[in-house]
C-alpha positions as CSV (number, residue, x, y, z in Angstrom):
1,X,-62.0,108.1,-49.4
2,X,-59.1,106.2,-47.8
3,X,-61.2,103.1,-47.9
4,X,-61.7,103.5,-51.6
5,X,-57.9,104.0,-52.0
6,X,-57.3,100.8,-50.0
7,X,-59.7,98.8,-52.0
8,X,-58.1,100.0,-55.3
9,X,-54.7,99.2,-54.0
10,X,-55.8,95.7,-53.0
11,X,-57.2,95.1,-56.5
12,X,-54.0,96.3,-58.2
13,X,-51.9,94.3,-55.8
14,X,-53.9,91.1,-56.6
15,X,-53.4,91.8,-60.4
16,X,-49.6,92.4,-59.8
17,X,-49.2,89.2,-57.8
18,X,-51.1,87.2,-60.4
19,X,-48.7,88.5,-63.0
20,X,-51.2,90.6,-64.9
21,X,-49.2,93.8,-64.2
22,X,-45.5,94.3,-64.3
23,X,-43.8,96.1,-61.4
24,X,-43.3,99.4,-63.1
25,X,-47.0,99.6,-64.2
26,X,-48.1,98.6,-60.7
27,X,-46.1,101.3,-59.0
28,X,-47.3,103.9,-61.6
29,X,-51.0,103.0,-61.0
30,X,-50.5,103.1,-57.2
31,X,-48.9,106.6,-57.5
32,X,-51.7,107.8,-59.7
33,X,-54.3,106.5,-57.2
34,X,-52.5,108.3,-54.4
35,X,-52.7,111.6,-56.2
36,X,-56.3,111.1,-57.3
37,X,-57.6,110.4,-53.8
38,X,-55.2,112.8,-52.1
39,X,-54.3,110.3,-49.4
40,X,-51.3,108.2,-48.4
41,X,-52.5,104.9,-46.9
42,X,-50.1,102.4,-45.5
43,X,-50.5,100.4,-48.7
44,X,-49.6,103.3,-50.8
45,X,-46.5,104.0,-48.7
46,X,-45.6,100.3,-48.9
47,X,-45.7,100.4,-52.7
48,X,-43.8,103.7,-53.0
49,X,-41.1,102.4,-50.6
50,X,-40.3,99.6,-53.0
51,X,-36.6,98.8,-53.2
52,X,-34.9,100.2,-56.3
53,X,-31.9,97.8,-56.5
54,X,-30.8,94.3,-55.6
55,X,-27.2,93.1,-55.2
56,X,-26.0,89.9,-56.8
57,X,-22.6,88.3,-56.2
58,X,-21.2,85.7,-58.5
59,X,-18.1,84.1,-60.0
60,X,-17.0,86.8,-62.4
61,X,-15.6,86.3,-65.9
62,X,-17.8,84.7,-68.6
63,X,-20.4,83.7,-66.0
64,X,-21.0,87.2,-64.8
65,X,-21.0,88.5,-68.4
66,X,-23.7,86.1,-69.3
67,X,-25.8,87.1,-66.2
68,X,-25.4,90.8,-67.0
69,X,-26.3,90.5,-70.7
70,X,-29.1,88.0,-70.6
71,X,-30.7,88.4,-67.2
72,X,-29.8,91.6,-65.3
73,X,-30.1,94.2,-68.0
74,X,-33.4,92.8,-69.4
75,X,-34.8,92.5,-65.9
76,X,-34.0,96.2,-65.2
77,X,-35.5,97.2,-68.5
78,X,-38.7,95.4,-67.6
79,X,-39.0,96.2,-63.9
80,X,-37.0,99.3,-63.2
81,X,-35.1,97.5,-60.5
82,X,-31.3,97.8,-60.9
83,X,-29.1,94.8,-60.3
84,X,-25.7,95.6,-58.8
85,X,-23.3,92.7,-59.3
86,X,-20.2,91.9,-57.4
87,X,-17.8,89.0,-57.8
88,X,-15.8,86.6,-55.6
89,X,-13.1,84.0,-56.3
90,X,-14.1,81.4,-53.7
91,X,-17.1,80.5,-51.5
92,X,-15.1,80.7,-48.2
93,X,-13.9,84.2,-49.0
94,X,-17.4,85.4,-49.9
95,X,-18.9,83.9,-46.7
96,X,-16.4,85.8,-44.6
97,X,-17.6,89.0,-46.3
98,X,-21.2,88.2,-45.7
99,X,-20.6,87.4,-42.0
100,X,-18.9,90.8,-41.5
101,X,-21.6,92.7,-43.3
102,X,-24.7,94.6,-42.2
103,X,-28.1,92.9,-42.7
104,X,-29.3,93.6,-46.2
105,X,-25.9,94.6,-47.6
106,X,-25.7,91.4,-49.6
107,X,-28.8,90.0,-51.2
108,X,-28.4,87.1,-53.7
109,X,-25.3,84.9,-54.1
110,X,-24.5,82.3,-56.8
111,X,-23.5,79.6,-54.4
112,X,-21.9,76.2,-55.4
113,X,-23.1,73.0,-53.8
114,X,-25.6,71.9,-51.2
115,X,-22.7,72.1,-48.6
116,X,-22.6,75.9,-49.1
117,X,-26.4,76.1,-48.8
118,X,-26.2,74.1,-45.5
119,X,-23.4,76.3,-44.1
120,X,-25.4,79.5,-44.7
121,X,-28.5,77.9,-43.1
122,X,-26.6,76.7,-40.1
123,X,-25.2,80.3,-39.6
124,X,-28.7,81.7,-39.6
125,X,-28.3,83.4,-43.0
126,X,-31.2,81.6,-44.7
127,X,-34.3,83.4,-45.9
128,X,-37.7,81.9,-46.5
129,X,-38.8,82.3,-50.1
130,X,-42.5,82.5,-51.0
131,X,-42.4,80.1,-53.9
132,X,-45.9,81.3,-55.0
133,X,-44.0,84.3,-56.3
134,X,-41.6,82.1,-58.3
135,X,-43.9,80.1,-60.6
136,X,-41.1,79.3,-63.0
137,X,-39.8,76.8,-60.3
138,X,-42.1,74.4,-62.1
139,X,-39.6,74.0,-64.8
140,X,-36.7,73.0,-62.6
141,X,-35.3,69.4,-62.3
142,X,-37.1,68.1,-59.1
143,X,-34.0,66.4,-57.7
144,X,-32.2,69.8,-57.6
145,X,-34.9,71.5,-55.6
146,X,-35.4,68.6,-53.2
147,X,-31.8,68.4,-52.0
148,X,-32.0,72.0,-50.9
149,X,-35.4,71.9,-49.3
150,X,-34.4,68.9,-47.2
151,X,-31.7,71.0,-45.6
152,X,-34.1,73.7,-44.5
153,X,-37.1,71.6,-43.4
154,X,-39.1,71.8,-46.5
155,X,-38.7,75.5,-47.2
156,X,-36.4,77.1,-49.8
157,X,-33.8,79.9,-49.4
158,X,-32.6,79.5,-53.0
159,X,-33.6,78.4,-56.5
160,X,-31.4,75.9,-58.3
161,X,-29.8,77.4,-61.4
162,X,-27.2,75.4,-63.1
163,X,-24.9,72.4,-62.7
164,X,-21.5,71.1,-64.0
165,X,-18.4,69.2,-63.0
166,X,-14.9,69.9,-61.9
167,X,-13.1,67.5,-64.2
168,X,-9.7,67.1,-65.8
169,X,-8.6,69.6,-68.5
170,X,-5.5,68.8,-70.6
171,X,-3.6,70.1,-73.6
172,X,-3.9,67.6,-76.4
173,X,-0.6,68.7,-77.9
174,X,1.2,67.1,-74.9
175,X,-1.2,64.6,-73.5
176,X,-3.3,62.2,-75.5
177,X,-6.9,61.1,-74.9
178,X,-5.7,57.6,-74.4
179,X,-3.2,58.6,-71.8
180,X,-5.9,60.5,-69.9
181,X,-8.2,57.5,-70.0
182,X,-5.4,55.3,-68.7
183,X,-4.2,57.5,-65.8
184,X,-7.3,59.5,-64.9
185,X,-6.9,61.6,-61.7
186,X,-3.5,60.1,-61.1
187,X,-2.1,62.1,-64.0
188,X,-1.9,65.0,-61.6
189,X,0.9,63.0,-59.8
190,X,2.9,62.3,-63.0
191,X,6.5,63.4,-62.4
192,X,7.1,63.7,-66.1
193,X,4.7,66.7,-66.1
194,X,6.4,68.5,-63.2
195,X,6.0,72.3,-63.6
196,X,3.2,71.8,-66.1
197,X,0.5,70.8,-63.6
198,X,-1.9,73.1,-61.9
199,X,-4.9,72.8,-59.6
200,X,-7.6,74.8,-57.8
201,X,-6.6,76.1,-54.4
202,X,-9.9,74.9,-52.9
203,X,-9.5,72.5,-50.0
204,X,-12.5,70.4,-51.0
205,X,-11.3,69.9,-54.6
206,X,-7.8,69.0,-53.4
207,X,-9.2,66.4,-51.0
208,X,-11.7,65.1,-53.5
209,X,-9.0,64.5,-56.1
210,X,-6.6,63.0,-53.6
211,X,-9.4,60.6,-52.7
212,X,-9.6,59.5,-56.3
213,X,-5.8,59.2,-56.5
214,X,-5.7,56.9,-53.4
215,X,-8.7,54.8,-54.7
216,X,-11.0,56.0,-52.0
217,X,-14.6,57.3,-51.9
218,X,-14.6,61.1,-52.1
219,X,-17.7,61.1,-49.8
220,X,-16.2,58.7,-47.3
221,X,-12.4,58.4,-47.2
222,X,-11.0,56.2,-44.5
223,X,-7.2,56.9,-44.9
224,X,-6.6,60.6,-44.5
225,X,-2.9,60.1,-44.1
226,X,-2.8,58.8,-47.6
227,X,-4.8,61.7,-48.8
228,X,-2.5,64.3,-47.2
229,X,0.5,62.6,-48.7
230,X,-1.1,62.6,-52.2
231,X,-1.8,66.4,-51.8
232,X,1.8,67.0,-50.8
233,X,3.0,64.9,-53.8
234,X,0.7,66.9,-56.1
235,X,1.8,70.2,-54.6
236,X,5.5,69.5,-55.3
237,X,4.7,69.0,-59.0
238,X,2.6,72.1,-59.5
239,X,3.6,75.2,-61.3
240,X,1.0,77.0,-59.1
241,X,-2.5,76.7,-57.7
242,X,-5.1,78.8,-59.5
243,X,-7.8,80.7,-57.7
244,X,-10.3,82.0,-60.3
245,X,-11.9,80.9,-63.5
246,X,-10.1,83.6,-65.4
247,X,-6.7,82.3,-64.1
248,X,-7.6,78.7,-65.0
249,X,-8.4,79.7,-68.6
250,X,-5.2,81.8,-68.9
251,X,-2.9,79.0,-67.7
252,X,-4.3,76.6,-70.2
253,X,-4.7,79.1,-73.1
254,X,-1.1,80.3,-72.7
255,X,0.2,76.7,-72.4
256,X,1.8,77.5,-69.0
257,X,0.3,74.2,-67.8
258,X,-0.7,71.0,-69.6
259,X,-3.1,69.5,-67.1
260,X,-5.3,70.7,-64.2
261,X,-8.7,70.2,-62.7
262,X,-11.1,72.6,-64.4
263,X,-14.7,73.8,-64.4
264,X,-16.6,72.2,-67.2
265,X,-18.0,75.5,-68.5
266,X,-14.7,77.3,-68.6
267,X,-13.1,74.5,-70.5
268,X,-15.9,74.5,-73.0
269,X,-15.3,78.2,-73.5
270,X,-11.6,77.5,-74.3
271,X,-12.6,74.9,-76.8
272,X,-15.0,77.4,-78.4
273,X,-12.1,79.8,-78.7
274,X,-10.2,77.2,-80.7
275,X,-7.8,75.8,-78.1
276,X,-7.1,72.1,-78.3
277,X,-8.0,71.4,-74.7
278,X,-9.5,68.0,-73.8
279,X,-11.8,67.4,-70.9
280,X,-12.8,64.3,-69.0
281,X,-14.7,63.4,-65.8
282,X,-12.9,60.5,-64.1
283,X,-15.1,57.9,-62.3
284,X,-16.6,59.6,-59.2
285,X,-15.5,63.0,-60.6
286,X,-16.7,66.1,-58.8
287,X,-20.2,67.1,-59.8
288,X,-21.9,70.1,-58.4
289,X,-25.1,72.2,-58.7
290,X,-25.3,75.9,-58.2
291,X,-28.1,77.9,-56.8
292,X,-29.2,81.5,-56.4
293,X,-29.3,82.0,-52.7
294,X,-31.2,84.8,-51.0
295,X,-29.6,86.0,-47.8
296,X,-31.7,86.8,-44.8
297,X,-32.5,90.5,-44.5
298,X,-32.8,91.0,-48.3
299,X,-35.8,92.7,-50.0
300,X,-37.8,89.6,-50.6
301,X,-40.4,90.8,-53.2
302,X,-37.7,92.2,-55.5
303,X,-35.4,89.1,-55.0
304,X,-38.3,86.7,-55.7
305,X,-39.2,88.7,-58.8
306,X,-35.6,88.5,-60.1
307,X,-35.4,84.8,-59.4
308,X,-38.6,84.1,-61.3
309,X,-37.3,86.2,-64.2
310,X,-34.0,84.3,-64.3
311,X,-35.8,81.0,-64.2
312,X,-38.0,81.8,-67.2
313,X,-36.9,79.3,-69.9
314,X,-35.9,82.0,-72.4
315,X,-33.7,83.7,-69.8
316,X,-32.3,80.6,-68.3
317,X,-31.4,79.1,-71.7
318,X,-29.7,82.3,-72.9
319,X,-27.6,82.5,-69.7
320,X,-26.7,78.8,-70.0
321,X,-25.5,79.2,-73.6
322,X,-23.5,82.3,-72.5
323,X,-21.8,80.7,-69.5
324,X,-21.5,77.2,-70.9
325,X,-23.1,75.4,-67.9
326,X,-26.4,73.4,-68.3
327,X,-29.4,75.1,-66.7
328,X,-31.4,73.6,-63.8
329,X,-34.4,73.4,-66.2
330,X,-35.8,69.9,-66.7
331,X,-35.0,68.8,-70.3
332,X,-38.1,66.5,-70.2
333,X,-40.3,69.7,-69.7
334,X,-38.4,72.4,-71.6
335,X,-36.8,72.3,-75.1
336,X,-33.3,73.5,-74.3
337,X,-32.2,74.1,-77.9
338,X,-29.2,72.8,-79.8
339,X,-26.1,74.0,-77.8
340,X,-27.0,73.0,-74.3
341,X,-27.1,69.2,-75.0
342,X,-23.5,69.5,-76.2
343,X,-22.2,71.0,-73.0
344,X,-20.1,68.9,-70.6
345,X,-22.0,67.3,-67.8
346,X,-25.4,67.7,-69.5
347,X,-27.9,65.0,-68.6
348,X,-30.7,64.6,-71.1
349,X,-32.8,62.5,-68.7
350,X,-33.0,65.2,-66.0
351,X,-32.1,62.6,-63.3
352,X,-28.4,63.6,-62.9
353,X,-27.8,60.0,-62.0
354,X,-24.4,60.0,-63.7
355,X,-23.0,62.8,-61.4
356,X,-21.4,62.4,-58.0
357,X,-22.3,65.2,-55.6
358,X,-20.6,66.2,-52.4
359,X,-22.4,64.9,-49.2
360,X,-22.9,68.2,-47.3
361,X,-22.9,66.5,-43.8
362,X,-19.6,64.8,-44.5
363,X,-17.8,67.8,-45.9
364,X,-19.2,70.4,-43.6
365,X,-18.5,68.1,-40.6
366,X,-14.8,68.1,-41.4
367,X,-14.4,71.7,-42.8
368,X,-12.6,73.2,-39.9
369,X,-10.0,70.4,-39.5
370,X,-9.4,69.7,-43.2
371,X,-9.3,73.3,-44.5
372,X,-6.7,74.1,-41.8
373,X,-4.6,71.1,-42.7
374,X,-4.7,71.9,-46.4
375,X,-3.7,75.5,-45.6
376,X,-0.6,74.2,-43.9
377,X,0.3,71.9,-46.8
378,X,-0.3,74.7,-49.3
379,X,2.2,76.8,-47.4
380,X,4.8,74.0,-47.7
381,X,4.4,72.1,-44.4
């Protein structure tokens, strides 16, 4: 009789893995089979022990709201698996929490940049996704997947999800489009705007923009003394550094500052709200791609199921329209609708050739030294 139960389980599991059964139906049939045969095989115990919730950590604000409304709640309704979402203000802060946690405490993170992916892999936090369980990866821009798999020797610990830029946001009441085109990144050093300038308190962004201000390659600066001096010069003109997307939007909306770096999607949200905020990406501006990273020790079947659900075109497009960042979906394979092509940083070709991304080896190789030096400057040294 146990043999019959095992065979039935295997048939049901095959249907489930092929997508013919959803998770809730699968578990229900397994439970019914267990009662009918009066046994509890290892397969039945495996199914009944399925995880009931997955934790997801992201950037908060309109981004988290979009995930909750268009991805997490529908996923729970379809599968019965609850998604518990947390937030963080910066990648360094979140990594510290993960390193101090117990295995399995954190599951999926909305990480920014290949350099973050590489850091997690180097720390032994990478998982090994079974991409057969994530068939919707077929719709993703190939370049976005390739850059991650190169870091982890051909395997994946994440799926790409969206991309954008950290460009220059400015109040058109006080700064014209022409002035922005003329000055570019150097407008953040304009003494006439002292007290009306802000900037993100992330060391990479500060060094990236100081590289532009000193006419250097952000992925290969040769004069760090000039960069540190530019960062000090910018610091002395600031009202304050901002540390979250919500704070960025508030500073611009309340006209406390007239110019700052800003995340493309958050600036688009301000424009949608009716604020006369301009946005531009200077030459070699900061492009980035974000991924949904599964941390080692997480419940892999449930995480893979959630990732596949989130990559489904209907879900991914709805989230992208809600958070105002282009999805990782290839526009040559998927019709992305009317709004997404109007978003900042959107590339209709799917090549992303117009964006400059951070070189993970370059930035991670200098992280300890540069983050410490920026921390000193931030404190006034």
